[in-house]
C-alpha positions as a printed Julia matrix, in Angstrom:
497×3 Matrix{Float64}:
 46.66   10.01  -15.15
 43.73    8.09  -13.71
 42.48    8.72  -10.2
 40.35    6.79   -7.77
 38.0     9.72   -7.53
 37.53   10.95   -4.02
 33.75   11.19   -4.22
 32.12    9.52   -7.16
 28.4     9.8    -7.84
 26.29    6.91   -6.58
 24.47    6.49   -9.88
 27.61    6.03  -11.99
 28.33    2.61  -10.55
 24.68    1.62  -10.4
 24.19    2.44  -14.06
 26.95    0.02  -15.06
 25.11   -2.94  -13.62
 21.67   -1.94  -14.89
 22.74   -0.66  -18.3
 26.16   -1.64  -18.69
 38.25   30.4    -0.65
 35.85   33.11   -1.07
 34.44   32.47    2.37
 31.82   34.98    3.37
 29.88   35.16    6.55
 27.08   32.71    7.32
 23.78   33.56    5.71
 25.42   36.09    3.43
 22.91   36.34    0.6
 25.23   38.62   -1.4
 22.68   41.37   -1.21
 19.67   39.17   -1.85
 17.03   37.97    0.54
 14.12   35.72   -0.25
 13.5    35.98   -3.98
 15.15   39.35   -4.58
 17.8    39.26   -7.29
 16.45   35.99   -8.64
 16.29   35.44  -12.36
 13.07   34.0   -13.76
 13.64   30.59  -15.29
 12.38   29.94  -18.81
 11.65   26.22  -18.71
 11.42   24.38  -22.01
 11.96   21.0   -23.65
 15.24   19.24  -22.87
 17.51   18.44  -25.76
 19.96   15.59  -26.2
 23.57   16.29  -25.21
 26.91   14.54  -25.63
 26.38   13.01  -22.19
 22.77   11.85  -22.47
 19.79   11.52  -24.81
 16.76   13.76  -24.38
 15.02   12.52  -21.2
 11.41   12.64  -22.42
  8.27   14.72  -22.08
  8.18   14.7   -18.26
 11.35   16.75  -18.09
 11.99   20.45  -18.56
 15.3    22.28  -18.84
 16.4    25.86  -18.28
 19.52   28.01  -17.97
 20.18   30.27  -14.98
 22.68   33.11  -15.2
 24.97   33.55  -12.17
 28.04   35.72  -11.57
 31.33   34.21  -12.69
 32.95   35.85   -9.66
 30.67   36.08   -6.63
 32.77   38.95   -5.27
 31.67   40.91   -8.37
 27.93   40.14   -8.53
 27.32   42.67  -11.31
 30.19   41.44  -13.47
 30.47   38.73  -16.12
 27.92   35.9   -15.87
 27.93   32.22  -16.77
 25.01   29.91  -17.47
 24.03   26.97  -15.26
 22.07   24.15  -16.9
 19.06   22.97  -14.85
 16.56   20.13  -15.23
 13.3    19.36  -13.43
 10.31   17.05  -13.32
  7.18   18.54  -11.76
  5.56   17.0    -8.69
  2.98   14.36   -9.57
  0.64   14.96   -6.61
 -1.49   17.86   -5.49
  0.1    18.48   -2.09
  3.3    20.05   -3.44
  6.02   21.01   -0.93
  8.27   22.88   -3.34
 11.47   21.82   -5.06
 14.03   19.2    -4.01
 17.47   19.97   -5.42
 19.89   17.06   -6.05
 23.65   16.9    -6.42
 24.97   13.42   -7.23
 28.63   13.95   -6.49
 31.94   13.85   -8.26
 32.79   16.65   -8.04
 32.11   16.84  -11.74
 28.95   14.78  -12.07
 26.25   16.12  -14.39
 22.95   16.44  -12.54
 21.17   17.15  -15.82
 22.1    13.73  -17.2
 21.84   11.84  -13.88
 18.52   12.99  -12.46
 16.27   11.28  -15.05
 17.91    7.92  -14.34
 17.47    8.5   -10.59
 13.83    9.52  -10.79
 12.56    5.96  -10.29
 14.44    5.75   -6.99
 12.93    9.09   -5.95
  9.39    8.35   -7.19
  7.8     8.74   -3.75
  9.57   12.05   -3.24
  8.33   13.27   -6.61
  4.74   12.97   -5.47
  5.23   16.15   -3.42
  8.4    17.74   -4.77
  9.52   19.04   -8.11
 12.73   17.06   -8.63
 15.48   19.45   -9.72
 19.18   19.1   -10.5
 21.88   21.05  -12.3
 25.31   20.9   -13.85
 27.58   22.79  -11.43
 29.87   25.45  -12.85
 32.7    23.88  -14.84
 30.67   20.72  -15.46
 29.07   19.46  -18.7
 26.52   22.02  -19.98
 27.56   24.64  -17.39
 30.8    25.83  -18.98
 32.16   22.28  -18.78
 35.95   21.97  -18.9
 37.84   19.55  -21.17
 41.55   19.52  -20.37
 42.81   16.93  -22.86
 41.63   15.31  -26.08
 40.68   11.65  -26.34
 43.86   10.53  -28.08
 46.04   12.13  -25.42
 43.97   10.57  -22.62
 44.38    7.1   -24.09
 48.1     7.65  -24.6
 48.53    8.67  -20.95
 46.52    5.66  -19.78
 48.8     3.36  -21.74
 52.13    4.89  -20.7
 51.93    6.72  -17.35
 52.42    4.56  -14.26
 50.21    5.66  -11.37
 52.65    4.05   -8.9
 56.05    4.96  -10.38
 58.94    2.69   -9.47
 61.89    4.41  -11.19
 63.15    8.0   -11.61
 62.06    7.9   -15.25
 58.54    6.8   -14.29
 58.39    9.52  -11.61
 59.34   12.18  -14.18
 56.7    10.94  -16.6
 54.11   10.86  -13.8
 54.79   14.46  -12.76
 55.15   15.77  -16.33
 51.8    14.25  -17.22
 50.18   15.84  -14.16
 51.6    19.26  -14.97
 50.58   18.94  -18.62
 47.01   18.1   -17.61
 46.86   21.2   -15.43
 48.08   23.38  -18.28
 45.39   21.9   -20.5
 42.76   22.73  -17.9
 44.0    26.31  -17.64
 43.92   26.74  -21.39
 40.4    25.32  -21.6
 38.9    27.07  -18.56
 40.61   30.45  -18.66
 39.19   32.85  -16.08
 36.71   30.2   -14.9
 39.62   28.15  -13.47
 39.66   30.29  -10.31
 35.88   30.29   -9.83
 34.73   26.65   -9.71
 35.17   26.01   -6.0
 32.64   24.27   -3.81
 31.97   27.63   -2.16
 31.17   29.17   -5.55
 28.74   26.35   -6.31
 27.11   26.61   -2.88
 26.4    30.27   -3.66
 25.01   29.18   -7.02
 22.64   26.84   -5.19
 21.2    29.71   -3.22
 20.59   31.59   -6.45
 18.89   28.44   -7.77
 16.72   28.39   -4.64
 15.68   31.97   -5.28
 14.96   31.33   -8.96
 12.79   28.33   -8.05
 10.78   30.56   -5.71
 11.54   28.55   -2.58
 11.92   30.29    0.77
 14.31   27.57    1.93
 16.48   25.02    0.15
 15.3    21.42    0.28
 18.31   19.39   -0.79
 19.53   15.82   -1.37
 23.31   15.53   -1.65
 25.09   12.27   -2.46
 28.83   11.64   -2.09
 30.66   14.92   -2.87
 27.17   16.44   -2.82
 27.3    16.02    0.96
 30.3    18.35    1.22
 28.52   20.8    -1.06
 25.44   20.62    1.17
 27.54   21.15    4.28
 29.22   24.22    2.8
 25.81   25.58    1.79
 24.52   25.06    5.33
 27.53   26.96    6.68
 27.01   29.9     4.34
 23.22   30.02    4.55
 22.1    28.29    7.78
 18.78   30.15    7.91
 17.97   29.02    4.36
 18.36   25.3     5.11
 15.07   23.48    4.69
 14.97   19.67    4.69
 18.47   18.5     3.8
 19.62   14.89    3.41
 23.3    14.0     3.01
 23.99   10.4     1.9
 27.41    8.71    1.43
 29.08   11.39    3.47
 32.46   12.99    2.82
 34.52   13.49    5.98
 34.78   17.29    6.31
 37.6    17.01    8.85
 39.99   15.28    6.42
 42.57   17.1     4.3
 44.02   15.79    1.02
 46.12   13.09    2.67
 43.35   12.27    5.13
 40.86   11.72    2.3
 43.3     9.44    0.5
 43.84    7.38    3.66
 40.08    7.21    4.22
 39.58    5.86    0.73
 42.39    3.35    1.13
 40.62    2.04    4.24
 37.2     2.16    2.59
 38.12    0.33   -0.61
 40.16   -2.23    1.32
 37.19   -2.86    3.63
 34.92   -3.29    0.61
 37.43   -5.67   -0.98
 37.68   -7.64    2.27
 33.89   -7.92    2.43
 33.79   -9.02   -1.2
 36.45  -11.67   -0.59
 34.56  -12.96    2.47
 31.44  -13.29    0.3
 33.36  -15.66   -1.99
 34.54  -17.77    0.93
 38.13  -16.55    0.75
 40.36  -15.25    3.52
 40.58  -11.45    2.97
 44.26  -11.2     3.93
 45.31  -14.02    1.61
 43.02  -12.82   -1.17
 44.43   -9.29   -0.97
 47.99  -10.63   -1.14
 47.09  -12.58   -4.29
 45.52   -9.53   -5.92
 48.51   -7.36   -4.95
 50.82   -9.94   -6.53
 48.67   -9.95   -9.68
 49.04   -6.17   -9.86
 52.83   -6.44   -9.5
 52.93   -8.9   -12.41
 50.79   -6.6   -14.53
 53.1    -3.69  -13.65
 56.03   -5.69  -15.02
 54.13   -6.98  -18.05
 50.71   -5.54  -19.0
 48.05   -8.06  -19.99
 46.64   -8.27  -23.53
 42.97   -7.51  -24.14
 40.72   -8.58  -26.99
 40.53   -5.0   -28.31
 44.26   -4.96  -29.0
 44.88   -2.57  -26.08
 46.74   -3.59  -22.95
 45.72   -3.68  -19.3
 48.28   -1.72  -17.3
 48.61   -1.86  -13.53
 46.87    1.52  -13.18
 43.95    0.42  -15.34
 43.76   -2.87  -13.42
 43.41   -1.02  -10.1
 40.69    1.15  -11.63
 38.91   -1.93  -12.93
 38.93   -3.49   -9.46
 37.58   -0.31   -7.89
 34.45    0.1    -9.99
 32.57   -3.09   -8.98
 33.26   -2.35   -5.32
 30.89    0.64   -5.55
 27.89   -1.7    -5.6
 27.39   -5.23   -4.32
 25.68   -5.94   -7.64
 29.1    -5.57   -9.26
 30.82   -8.28   -7.23
 30.13  -11.14   -9.71
 31.72   -9.06  -12.48
 34.78   -8.55  -10.31
 35.09  -12.31   -9.72
 34.98  -13.03  -13.43
 37.43  -10.24  -14.3
 39.97  -11.3   -11.66
 39.81  -14.93  -12.73
 40.41  -13.94  -16.35
 43.32  -11.69  -15.37
 44.92  -14.49  -13.35
 44.71  -16.55  -16.54
 46.47  -13.81  -18.51
 43.48  -12.08  -20.15
 42.97   -8.4   -19.27
 39.81   -7.88  -21.34
 37.27   -7.85  -18.51
 39.24   -5.7   -16.08
 39.96   -3.27  -18.91
 36.24   -3.06  -19.68
 35.54   -2.24  -16.03
 38.25    0.42  -16.06
 36.75    1.89  -19.23
 33.39    2.09  -17.49
 34.94    4.01  -14.63
 36.89    6.29  -16.99
 33.8     6.95  -19.17
 35.48    5.52  -22.26
 33.22    4.41  -25.08
 33.95    1.55  -27.45
 34.89    4.18  -30.03
 37.6     5.58  -27.78
 35.73    8.71  -26.7
 36.05    9.8   -23.07
 33.72   11.71  -20.8
 34.93   14.78  -18.94
 33.77   14.12  -15.37
 37.35   13.68  -14.14
 38.42   16.9   -15.9
 35.78   18.89  -14.04
 36.53   17.0   -10.86
 40.15   17.98  -11.02
 39.63   21.69  -11.58
 37.1    21.79   -8.72
 38.98   19.67   -6.19
 42.34   21.32   -6.89
 40.84   24.77   -6.41
 39.37   23.59   -3.12
 42.47   21.84   -1.73
 45.39   23.81   -0.31
 47.38   20.75    0.78
 49.5    19.41   -2.1
 52.16   16.94   -0.95
 55.49   16.83   -2.77
 56.97   13.6    -4.1
 59.37   13.53   -1.16
 56.52   13.92    1.32
 54.51   11.26   -0.49
 57.34    8.74   -0.41
 57.51    9.09    3.37
 53.77    8.37    3.55
 53.76    5.35    1.23
 54.57    2.71    3.88
 51.55    3.84    5.89
 49.32    3.76    2.81
 50.55    0.29    1.88
 49.93   -0.94    5.43
 46.37    0.38    5.25
 45.77   -1.34    1.91
 48.13   -3.67    0.04
 45.93   -3.33   -3.06
 44.97    0.36   -3.19
 47.39    2.06   -0.8
 50.28    2.81   -3.17
 47.99    4.15   -5.86
 46.13    6.47   -3.49
 49.37    7.56   -1.83
 50.97    8.56   -5.13
 47.74   10.25   -6.14
 48.22   12.84   -3.39
 51.41   13.99   -5.13
 50.17   13.89   -8.71
 46.58   15.07   -8.69
 47.27   18.81   -8.22
 50.98   18.84   -9.04
 52.15   22.21  -10.37
 48.52   23.35  -10.49
 48.01   26.81  -12.08
 45.83   28.21   -9.27
 46.26   28.0    -5.47
 43.95   25.94   -3.29
 41.51   27.64   -0.95
 41.53   25.59    2.26
 42.77   22.46    3.99
 39.28   21.37    5.05
 35.87   22.91    4.34
 33.9    24.76    7.01
 30.51   23.1     7.42
 29.55   24.49   10.81
 25.94   25.61   10.64
 24.7    26.87   14.03
 21.04   27.75   13.9
 20.27   25.6    10.84
 17.32   23.22   10.76
 18.14   19.53   11.44
 20.14   17.9     8.66
 19.76   14.14    8.1
 23.22   12.56    7.67
 23.11    9.0     6.28
 26.13    6.7     6.64
 26.68    3.19    5.28
 29.08    0.98    7.25
 30.33   -0.74    4.07
 30.78    2.37    1.9
 34.08    2.11   -0.03
 34.44    5.67   -1.34
 33.15    7.7     1.61
 33.76    5.53    4.67
 31.12    5.48    7.4
 33.15    7.46    9.93
 32.67   10.58    7.82
 28.95   10.66    8.64
 29.51   11.13   12.36
 32.21   13.74   11.72
 29.92   15.66    9.38
 27.14   15.64   11.96
 29.52   16.81   14.68
 30.88   19.65   12.55
 27.41   20.79   11.46
 26.81   21.35   15.14
 24.71   20.28   18.08
 21.01   19.93   17.27
 21.8    20.18   13.52
 23.46   16.93   12.36
 21.34   13.8    12.89
 22.96   10.47   11.93
 21.13    7.54   10.36
 23.27    4.38   10.01
 22.79    1.55    7.53
 24.73   -1.68    7.98
 25.08   -2.35    4.29
 27.45   -2.5     1.32
 28.13   -0.13   -1.56
 28.35    3.6    -2.06
 25.32    5.25   -0.49
 22.27    3.97    1.36
 19.06    5.5     0.0
 17.55    3.37   -2.75
 20.04    0.56   -2.13
 17.58   -2.02   -0.8
 16.89   -0.99    2.78
 13.21   -0.28    3.46
 14.27    1.11    6.83
 16.59    3.7     5.28
 14.17    4.65    2.52
 11.18    5.05    4.82
 13.19    7.1     7.33
 14.53    9.45    4.65
 11.1     9.77    3.03
  9.43   10.54    6.37
 11.98   13.27    6.99
 11.77   14.86    3.53
  8.01   14.48    3.08
  6.67   14.95    6.62
  9.54   16.66    8.44
  9.9    13.72   10.85
 13.43   13.86   12.24
 14.62   10.43   13.45
 16.46    9.92   16.7
 20.17   10.68   16.28
 21.98    7.35   15.97
 19.12    5.31   14.51
 20.45    2.09   12.93
 19.01    0.19    9.96
 20.34   -3.3     9.29
């Protein structure tokens, strides 16, 4: 089963166009303060992985041991993979820790490709990232083999229309969960956002920083908010970009994404001179035809309706992808699914050899452990008309996703919404983009409000694509840099256009 991921890393989409609850009380340091309890990091050369080649001589890698279960700090440990590039200037401020989203994105593989964007920040910070628990080199989870993934893509309908398709949809979801449980074992119950936020404080200690300087993108904004709630006095300079709405539950997030992707599609259609309402109807009709009869592709595979929706989604993450979407839609209207299938493969991390990445596997075990709300099929069917009214193109898919994503999941969810309240924390810069498809702009204001008065400070960019920093706005970049480098907090509500 393919999902329009709730919070996908900013760099995933960008790379395509350039290269092709264990709650705890606030400030609970689990018995550690400052650097006490920290494990010294043994930095060395980075080696190539399945996800990425070796990044080069500027980069160092290390492994940090953390408790599997934070309620048993002296129990079994797991290893977290870290990567860093040292500051290039003399006036070093410390470390700047990045999380690029997902959940399930590998910071170890993403940070080197993001370093050019963050070059000015690197003058005074060591740039640091990590693979969160359950991701890639940090006990990464693989729930299903490549052949089974491809078979599910070809046969499971993400918007089932018949009782037989519903059964296949739910059976596939339950089978995926069983595969995750078999692969993850005891780790399955210890990959929550709260667990990872506690890991980040251990990373802070191991880096020798008194406070955590942090840059979170997409899902990384929720992770940053949870960290600020748990450790408000340890918050240094924190930037949250492409902000997840912390007030939304499972259904609320799906509705937010339906609105966000539809808005991005409308803006794309306007850019081509087409009426958004008419253009959306034409695309929805194309998807109905593909549902009835999948389109052939040059590889010999077929473009199903679910893969077609995924292929439309990917280029909406960046305005640079809009020309590719135009070409792919035109080809599909002419009966050729090759280009949309290639876009879907990019989103699903499928190589030409048929090998798949595991970001969505990790994403699922993390998000399903986080989320308590799991709508039934009956509840979902009642919601579908509202989803379809929000978006004729993406609504049905995202509505059904609420029923399938964590169906019959082996472990219970921890909360309906995360607690990100952080009274007493230093100001947190919250950056929202009015055209963001995956994390709609409204989430930025809600994050700032929930962080608390005098904590959340909103910076708005009137732009397109997922995320704002490094996306072409000198105003955004200079404001973020001034905050992270000089501690200059902008006026709440500043707008960059």
